[in-house]
C-alpha positions as CSV (number, residue, x, y, z in Angstrom):
1,M,14.1,-20.3,11.0
2,K,15.6,-17.7,9.0
3,N,16.2,-19.5,5.8
4,K,12.4,-21.3,6.3
5,K,10.6,-20.6,2.6
6,I,6.8,-19.2,3.1
7,K,4.6,-20.3,0.4
8,I,2.4,-17.9,-0.3
9,V,-1.0,-18.2,-2.3
10,F,-1.9,-14.3,-3.0
11,T,-5.2,-13.0,-4.3
12,V,-5.0,-9.5,-6.5
13,V,-7.2,-7.1,-6.3
14,V,-9.6,-6.7,-9.3
15,F,-9.8,-2.9,-10.9
16,L,-13.1,-3.5,-12.4
17,V,-13.9,-2.3,-16.0
18,F,-16.5,0.2,-16.5
19,G,-17.9,-1.6,-19.8
20,Y,-20.2,1.0,-21.3
21,A,-22.9,-1.2,-22.8
22,G,-23.6,-0.6,-26.7
23,S,-21.4,1.3,-28.8
24,S,-24.0,2.9,-31.3
25,P,-24.9,6.3,-31.0
26,L,-26.9,6.8,-27.8
27,A,-29.1,8.9,-28.3
28,A,-31.1,6.3,-30.7
29,Q,-32.3,4.3,-28.0
30,A,-35.0,4.2,-26.0
31,T,-35.8,4.8,-22.7
32,P,-34.1,2.4,-19.8
33,G,-36.1,1.3,-17.1
34,W,-33.6,2.2,-14.8
35,V,-34.3,5.8,-15.7
36,N,-37.2,5.9,-14.1
37,D,-37.5,3.1,-11.6
38,L,-33.9,1.6,-10.5
39,E,-35.8,-0.6,-8.0
40,K,-38.1,-2.4,-10.5
41,A,-35.1,-2.5,-12.9
42,F,-31.7,-3.6,-10.0
43,P,-34.3,-5.0,-7.3
44,T,-32.5,-3.9,-3.5
45,K,-32.8,-7.7,-2.8
46,D,-30.2,-8.4,-6.3
47,W,-28.1,-5.5,-6.5
48,V,-26.2,-2.4,-5.1
49,A,-27.5,0.4,-7.6
50,V,-27.4,3.9,-8.3
51,S,-27.9,6.1,-10.5
52,A,-26.6,9.9,-11.8
53,Q,-27.4,12.4,-14.5
54,G,-25.2,15.9,-15.6
55,T,-24.8,17.6,-19.0
56,S,-22.0,14.9,-20.4
57,Q,-20.8,11.7,-20.0
58,P,-18.0,12.5,-18.1
59,Q,-19.8,14.9,-15.4
60,A,-22.6,11.8,-15.3
61,E,-20.3,9.4,-14.6
62,N,-18.4,10.8,-11.9
63,A,-21.2,11.6,-9.6
64,A,-22.7,7.6,-10.6
65,M,-19.4,6.5,-9.2
66,N,-19.2,8.7,-6.3
67,A,-23.0,7.6,-5.4
68,L,-22.0,4.1,-5.9
69,A,-18.5,4.6,-3.0
70,R,-21.3,6.8,-0.9
71,A,-23.1,3.0,-1.0
72,F,-20.5,1.0,0.7
73,K,-19.8,3.8,3.2
74,T,-16.8,5.2,1.7
75,D,-15.6,7.1,-1.3
76,V,-13.7,7.4,-4.6
77,A,-10.6,9.0,-3.4
78,S,-10.5,6.1,-0.3
79,L,-11.4,3.1,-2.9
80,T,-8.4,4.2,-5.4
81,Q,-6.2,4.3,-2.4
82,A,-6.6,1.1,-0.9
83,S,-6.3,-0.4,-4.3
84,Q,-3.3,1.3,-4.9
85,K,-2.4,-0.1,-1.6
86,F,-3.2,-3.6,-2.2
87,S,-1.3,-3.5,-6.0
88,Q,1.6,-2.4,-4.2
89,I,1.3,-5.4,-1.4
90,V,1.1,-7.6,-4.8
91,N,4.6,-6.0,-6.6
92,D,6.1,-5.8,-3.3
93,A,5.0,-10.4,-3.2
94,A,5.5,-10.8,-6.9
95,G,9.3,-11.0,-7.1
96,K,9.5,-13.5,-4.0
97,K,10.2,-17.4,-4.4
98,N,7.3,-19.9,-3.8
99,V,4.9,-16.9,-4.1
100,S,2.0,-17.9,-6.6
101,F,-1.0,-15.9,-7.7
102,D,-3.7,-17.9,-8.7
103,E,-6.0,-15.7,-8.6
104,S,-4.4,-13.3,-10.6
105,K,-4.9,-14.6,-14.5
106,N,-8.9,-15.1,-13.6
107,F,-9.0,-11.4,-12.4
108,S,-6.3,-10.0,-14.9
109,Q,-9.2,-9.4,-17.5
110,D,-11.2,-7.2,-15.4
111,I,-8.4,-4.8,-14.9
112,N,-9.0,-1.0,-17.0
113,T,-7.0,1.8,-16.1
114,S,-9.2,4.4,-17.7
115,T,-11.2,3.7,-14.9
116,N,-12.9,6.5,-12.6
117,V,-13.0,4.8,-9.7
118,K,-11.1,1.3,-8.2
119,G,-11.1,-1.2,-5.7
120,L,-13.8,-2.4,-6.6
121,I,-14.9,-5.7,-8.3
122,G,-18.0,-6.4,-10.6
123,V,-19.1,-2.9,-11.3
124,Q,-21.6,-2.3,-14.7
125,I,-22.6,0.4,-16.5
126,D,-25.1,1.8,-18.1
127,V,-25.1,5.5,-19.6
128,F,-28.3,6.5,-21.8
129,R,-28.4,10.1,-23.2
130,A,-31.4,11.3,-24.1
131,K,-33.1,13.4,-26.4
132,D,-32.8,16.4,-24.4
133,K,-28.9,15.7,-24.6
134,T,-29.0,15.0,-20.2
135,V,-26.9,11.5,-19.4
136,Y,-28.0,9.2,-17.5
137,V,-25.5,6.7,-16.1
138,N,-26.1,3.7,-14.0
139,A,-24.0,1.6,-12.0
140,R,-24.3,-1.5,-10.2
141,M,-23.1,-4.4,-8.2
142,N,-25.1,-8.0,-7.9
143,R,-24.8,-9.1,-4.5
144,S,-24.3,-12.6,-5.2
145,E,-22.2,-13.0,-7.7
146,C,-19.3,-9.8,-6.3
147,G,-20.5,-11.3,-3.0
148,N,-18.4,-14.9,-3.8
149,R,-15.5,-12.7,-5.4
150,Y,-15.0,-10.4,-2.2
151,S,-15.2,-13.4,-0.1
152,G,-13.2,-15.6,-2.0
153,M,-10.2,-12.7,-1.4
154,I,-10.5,-13.0,2.2
155,K,-10.7,-16.1,2.5
156,E,-7.4,-16.5,0.5
157,N,-5.9,-13.3,2.0
158,T,-6.9,-14.8,5.7
159,A,-5.0,-18.1,5.0
160,I,-1.7,-15.9,4.0
161,I,-2.0,-13.3,7.2
162,N,-2.9,-16.4,9.5
163,R,0.5,-18.6,7.8
164,L,2.4,-15.4,8.5
165,L,1.6,-15.2,12.1
166,A,2.2,-18.5,12.9
167,D,6.0,-18.7,11.1
168,A,6.0,-15.5,13.7
169,A,5.6,-16.9,16.6
170,A,7.8,-19.9,15.6
171,F,10.8,-18.1,16.0
172,P,13.1,-18.9,19.3
173,Q,14.3,-15.2,19.1
174,Q,11.3,-12.7,19.6
175,D,13.5,-9.3,18.8
176,S,14.1,-10.3,15.3
177,F,13.9,-8.6,12.2
178,D,12.2,-11.5,10.4
179,I,9.7,-11.7,13.1
180,Y,8.8,-8.2,12.2
181,S,8.5,-8.0,8.4
182,R,6.3,-10.6,8.8
183,L,4.0,-9.0,11.4
184,S,4.4,-6.0,9.1
185,F,3.2,-7.8,5.5
186,A,0.4,-9.1,7.8
187,Y,-0.6,-6.3,8.8
188,S,-0.5,-4.6,5.0
189,I,-2.4,-7.1,4.5
190,A,-4.8,-7.3,7.1
191,L,-5.8,-3.1,6.2
192,V,-6.7,-4.2,2.8
193,T,-8.7,-7.4,3.6
194,D,-10.9,-5.6,6.3
195,N,-11.8,-3.2,3.9
196,F,-13.0,-6.0,1.4
197,Q,-14.6,-7.5,4.7
198,N,-16.4,-3.9,4.9
199,I,-17.9,-4.2,1.2
200,L,-18.8,-7.5,1.5
201,E,-20.9,-7.0,4.5
202,V,-22.6,-4.5,1.7
203,L,-23.3,-6.6,-0.5
204,D,-24.0,-9.3,2.1
205,P,-25.4,-8.4,5.6
206,S,-25.0,-11.8,6.7
207,A,-21.1,-11.0,6.3
208,V,-21.0,-9.3,9.8
209,N,-21.1,-13.1,11.0
210,R,-18.1,-14.2,9.4
211,K,-15.7,-11.7,10.2
212,P,-12.1,-12.7,9.4
213,G,-10.1,-15.4,12.0
214,Y,-6.9,-12.8,12.5
215,G,-9.3,-10.2,14.8
216,G,-9.3,-7.3,12.1
217,A,-5.6,-5.4,11.1
218,N,-5.6,-3.5,14.5
219,A,-5.0,-6.7,16.5
220,I,-1.9,-7.5,13.9
221,K,-0.6,-4.2,14.6
222,T,-0.6,-4.6,18.0
223,K,1.2,-7.9,17.9
224,M,3.8,-5.6,15.7
225,L,4.4,-2.9,17.6
226,E,5.2,-5.1,20.4
227,C,7.9,-6.9,18.5
228,A,9.2,-3.5,17.8
229,S,9.5,-2.7,21.2
230,R,11.7,-5.9,21.8
231,I,13.9,-4.4,19.2
232,T,16.7,-1.8,20.3
233,I,18.3,0.0,17.4
234,G,21.7,1.4,18.3
235,V,22.6,4.1,15.3
236,A,26.2,5.7,14.7
237,V,26.6,8.2,12.4
238,T,30.1,9.6,11.7
239,T,31.1,12.6,9.4
240,E,33.5,15.8,9.9
241,Q,31.0,18.4,11.6
242,A,29.4,17.4,14.9
243,A,26.2,19.5,13.6
244,D,25.9,16.8,10.5
245,K,25.9,14.3,13.0
246,S,23.5,15.5,15.2
247,L,21.2,15.9,12.6
248,L,21.8,13.0,10.6
249,T,21.7,10.9,13.8
250,R,18.3,11.8,15.1
251,A,16.4,12.0,11.2
252,A,17.6,7.9,11.5
253,G,16.4,7.4,14.4
254,S,12.8,9.0,13.4
255,F,12.7,6.8,10.7
256,F,13.1,3.5,12.8
257,R,11.2,5.4,16.1
258,D,8.5,5.9,13.3
259,L,8.2,1.9,12.6
260,G,7.7,1.1,16.1
261,F,11.7,0.1,17.3
262,K,13.4,1.3,20.5
263,I,16.6,3.7,19.5
264,N,19.9,4.1,21.2
265,E,21.5,7.2,20.2
266,Q,25.1,6.5,21.5
267,G,25.1,3.1,19.1
268,T,24.4,-0.2,21.2
269,G,21.3,-2.5,21.1
270,T,19.8,-5.3,19.1
271,Y,21.1,-4.2,16.0
272,V,23.4,-1.0,15.2
273,L,23.2,1.0,12.2
274,R,26.3,2.2,11.5
275,A,26.6,5.6,8.7
276,N,29.1,7.5,7.2
277,A,28.3,10.7,5.9
278,R,31.0,13.4,3.6
279,F,30.0,16.2,2.1
280,E,32.8,17.5,-0.8
281,G,32.6,20.5,-2.7
282,V,32.7,20.2,-6.6
283,A,36.0,21.8,-8.7
284,Q,34.3,22.1,-11.5
285,N,31.7,24.3,-9.7
286,V,32.7,25.9,-6.1
287,N,28.7,26.4,-5.6
288,S,28.1,22.7,-5.4
289,C,28.2,20.1,-3.2
290,R,28.3,16.0,-3.7
291,Y,27.4,13.6,-0.5
292,Y,27.8,10.5,0.0
293,L,26.1,8.0,2.6
294,D,27.0,4.4,3.1
295,A,25.1,2.8,6.0
296,A,24.9,-1.0,7.3
297,M,23.2,-2.6,9.5
298,E,24.6,-5.1,12.2
299,D,22.8,-8.2,14.2
300,R,24.1,-9.3,17.7
301,N,27.1,-11.0,15.5
302,K,28.2,-7.9,14.1
303,T,27.3,-9.1,10.7
304,A,25.8,-6.7,8.0
305,V,22.6,-7.8,7.5
306,F,21.6,-4.8,5.4
307,T,23.6,-2.3,3.7
308,F,23.6,1.4,1.7
309,T,25.3,3.0,-0.2
310,E,24.0,6.7,-2.2
311,D,25.8,9.9,-3.3
312,D,24.6,12.7,-5.4
313,R,25.3,16.5,-5.7
314,K,23.5,19.9,-4.6
315,A,24.2,23.1,-6.1
316,H,23.1,26.7,-4.9
317,P,23.1,29.5,-7.5
318,D,25.8,32.1,-5.9
319,N,26.8,30.2,-2.5
320,A,29.1,27.2,-1.4
321,S,28.1,26.9,2.5
322,E,24.2,27.3,1.0
323,A,25.0,24.0,-1.4
324,R,26.7,22.2,1.4
325,R,23.6,22.6,3.6
326,L,21.5,21.5,0.4
327,A,23.5,18.5,0.6
328,V,23.3,17.4,4.5
329,R,19.5,18.3,4.0
330,A,19.3,15.5,1.1
331,A,21.0,13.2,3.3
332,E,18.6,13.9,6.0
333,A,15.5,13.3,4.0
334,S,17.5,10.2,2.3
335,L,17.5,8.6,5.9
336,K,14.1,9.5,6.9
337,E,12.2,9.1,3.7
338,G,13.8,8.6,0.8
339,K,16.4,6.0,-0.9
340,F,17.4,4.7,2.1
341,A,14.3,4.8,3.8
342,Q,12.7,3.1,0.6
343,E,15.2,-0.1,0.3
344,F,15.6,-0.4,4.1
345,D,11.7,-1.2,3.6
346,S,12.6,-4.0,0.2
347,W,14.9,-5.4,3.1
348,L,12.3,-6.3,5.2
349,N,10.0,-7.5,3.1
350,S,13.2,-9.6,1.2
351,L,13.2,-12.0,5.1
352,L,9.6,-13.3,3.4
353,D,11.7,-15.4,1.0
């Protein structure tokens, strides 16, 4: 089952274009209807529309973007964060075999890196500058058009999630990284898809009765944590000083424990992480210390399924022992949240190939 290939058809999130209607001087324009009567210009039954004003265009734009975000019961920061997470998911999947992005070409023209808010699809923008120099901004989304696009993304993402869940359930051994990686990836997609569903329900209130069949991100998280609880990772660290060994063992254990795995600091488990750390003074600079961190994750057959190596130098202006302490702390940080943690996460994602 580990060699089974998964064909994933992914939907790329759209980072909307804020196209400013008309490039001619705004002061010469007639006052648009939406300035005085937004409902008449863009009826609520057809649009989610907001307007804002300010003494400058950036101020008015920001106010309009915040107002539009509030219409979807969120804020600009949350929308941007969600779009960044989805972008990372897309990037993680891009290098995998048998992965195609059927929708990305359709949406790529909507991407605009200079937009004030990301994570909303199909936003239209109008800007008007009055004679008194007050700037008015209208931001809107057509319910039907945008709803159809969100529905399409939700449908495709749901198909991917269901495929990952089915593939995870088919593995004969339910305590493996192969299963965890699929559930973890499905959970990441579900978090974003749940957000899409929330936006869709504002655009189309009837969508509340058409929620994705996977049951929500929390349901998948429960499966993921159940899988993780069946996996014990033994941590075996070798280094010269006992204090360093204890510190690095706890650091590695903390990283894996945060992912939901059980930890055995005596070095036995379903998988075993064997790590070696060395700290050496630098001859050219007595107040420098270079650290070498090597690690390998072994499976039940004592086969290394993941390997890692790193070395770097830390220095202190006038204290060799402090330089060594900085090197030890750097190795600790690598295990908890640095290069080791990042490469292990990438390796987990690679199991989807």
